[in-house]
Every structure is written in C-alpha cells, then in structure tokens.
C-alpha positions as CSV (number, residue, x, y, z in Angstrom):
1,X,70.5,103.2,107.9
2,X,72.8,105.6,109.7
3,X,76.6,106.0,109.8
4,X,76.9,103.7,112.8
5,X,75.2,100.9,110.9
6,X,77.6,101.2,108.0
7,X,80.6,101.5,110.2
8,X,79.4,98.3,112.0
9,X,79.0,96.4,108.8
10,X,82.6,97.4,107.8
11,X,83.9,96.3,111.2
12,X,82.0,93.0,111.1
13,X,83.2,92.0,107.7
14,X,86.7,93.1,108.5
15,X,86.7,91.1,111.7
16,X,85.6,88.1,109.7
17,X,88.5,88.6,107.3
18,X,86.2,89.4,104.3
19,X,88.1,92.4,102.8
20,X,85.9,92.7,99.7
21,X,82.7,93.0,101.7
22,X,84.3,95.4,104.2
23,X,85.5,97.6,101.3
24,X,82.1,97.4,99.7
25,X,80.3,98.6,102.9
26,X,82.9,101.4,103.1
27,X,82.0,102.4,99.5
28,X,78.3,102.3,100.3
29,X,79.0,104.5,103.3
30,X,80.8,107.1,101.1
31,X,78.0,106.9,98.5
32,X,75.3,107.4,101.0
33,X,76.9,110.1,103.2
34,X,79.5,111.7,100.9
35,X,83.1,112.5,101.7
36,X,82.5,115.2,104.3
37,X,81.2,113.0,107.0
38,X,83.2,112.5,110.2
39,X,83.9,108.7,110.2
40,X,86.2,108.6,113.1
41,X,89.3,106.3,113.0
42,X,87.6,103.0,113.9
43,X,86.4,102.3,110.4
44,X,89.9,102.8,109.1
45,X,91.4,100.7,111.9
46,X,89.1,97.8,110.9
47,X,90.1,98.0,107.2
48,X,93.8,98.4,107.8
49,X,93.9,95.5,110.3
50,X,91.8,93.2,108.1
51,X,94.1,93.7,105.1
52,X,97.3,93.3,107.2
53,X,96.1,90.1,108.9
54,X,95.2,88.7,105.4
55,X,98.8,89.4,104.2
56,X,97.6,92.2,101.9
57,X,100.0,94.9,103.2
58,X,99.8,97.0,100.0
59,X,96.1,97.2,100.5
60,X,96.5,98.0,104.2
61,X,98.9,100.8,103.2
62,X,96.3,102.1,100.8
63,X,93.8,102.4,103.6
64,X,96.4,103.8,105.9
65,X,97.1,106.7,103.4
66,X,93.3,107.1,102.9
67,X,92.9,107.6,106.7
68,X,95.8,110.0,106.9
69,X,94.3,112.1,104.1
70,X,90.7,112.0,105.3
71,X,89.9,115.0,107.5
72,X,86.8,113.1,108.7
73,X,89.0,110.3,110.2
74,X,89.8,112.4,113.2
75,X,93.1,112.4,115.0
76,X,95.9,110.2,113.7
77,X,96.0,106.9,115.5
78,X,99.0,104.7,116.0
79,X,96.5,101.8,115.7
80,X,96.5,102.6,112.0
81,X,100.3,102.1,111.7
82,X,100.8,99.0,113.9
83,X,99.3,96.4,111.5
84,X,101.3,97.7,108.6
85,X,104.5,97.8,110.5
86,X,103.9,94.3,111.9
87,X,103.2,92.9,108.5
88,X,106.5,94.2,107.1
89,X,108.4,92.9,110.1
90,X,106.8,89.4,109.7
91,X,107.6,89.4,106.0
92,X,111.2,90.4,107.0
93,X,110.9,93.6,105.0
94,X,112.5,95.6,107.8
95,X,113.5,98.5,105.5
96,X,109.8,99.2,104.8
97,X,108.9,98.9,108.5
98,X,111.7,101.2,109.4
99,X,110.5,103.7,106.8
100,X,107.1,103.9,108.5
101,X,108.7,104.3,111.9
102,X,110.9,107.1,110.5
103,X,107.8,108.8,109.1
104,X,106.0,108.7,112.4
105,X,109.1,109.9,114.4
106,X,109.7,112.7,111.9
107,X,106.1,113.9,112.2
108,X,105.6,113.3,108.5
109,X,102.4,111.3,108.8
110,X,100.8,112.7,111.9
111,X,97.8,114.8,111.0
112,X,97.1,118.0,112.9
113,X,93.4,117.0,113.5
C-alpha cells in the first residue's frame, strides 16, 4: 500500500468517528514510511476534527501540536485550529479558546513551511 491508501484509511475511520482506528492507521503509516514522509495537512485535519467532534479536545490538541511540529505536514492550516477552538467554545471554556486565538494572532503557532 502507498501513502495515499494509509491517508485514506485514517480519513475514513476519522469520518466515521472511530478515533482508535484512525490513530492506528496513522501509526501504521508512520511505521511503514517513517517520520520523514510528507503527509500533507489532510491527515492531521481528519484526526483533529474527529477527536474534537467526539468531545475529546485534549486528544485533538495533541494532534494539533503534532501537526505543528511535523515538517511533513506542510503549511500550517487554520483547519487544524478551528475544531479545537470550537470545542472549547461549546464547552464554555472561553479562556482556552482565547489562548489559541492569541497564539494564532501572535504568530506563535504558525509554521514557516
């Protein structure tokens, strides 16, 4: 299988709300191709969105930081931040949502890729 197949499996399981399976396919992807592969942002968007929609915002944040730290993720995408910020707003944790917005506005989390 190629990178596209693995990315597709992550996306399919994430869309179905199966976080564990999506993360398992991501692990398989990393095992098969290593850490230097250019994943693009879509695989991270799927994981972050899936976790956030399933009210696992801490897990979504974990994936958000992973995307920000992964040079293979490509350019920073606001699609990564939106599910996390929305989750905090829905949970009425406005201070945490504001902190992410401040990080974005301050350029703290925008990668130079």
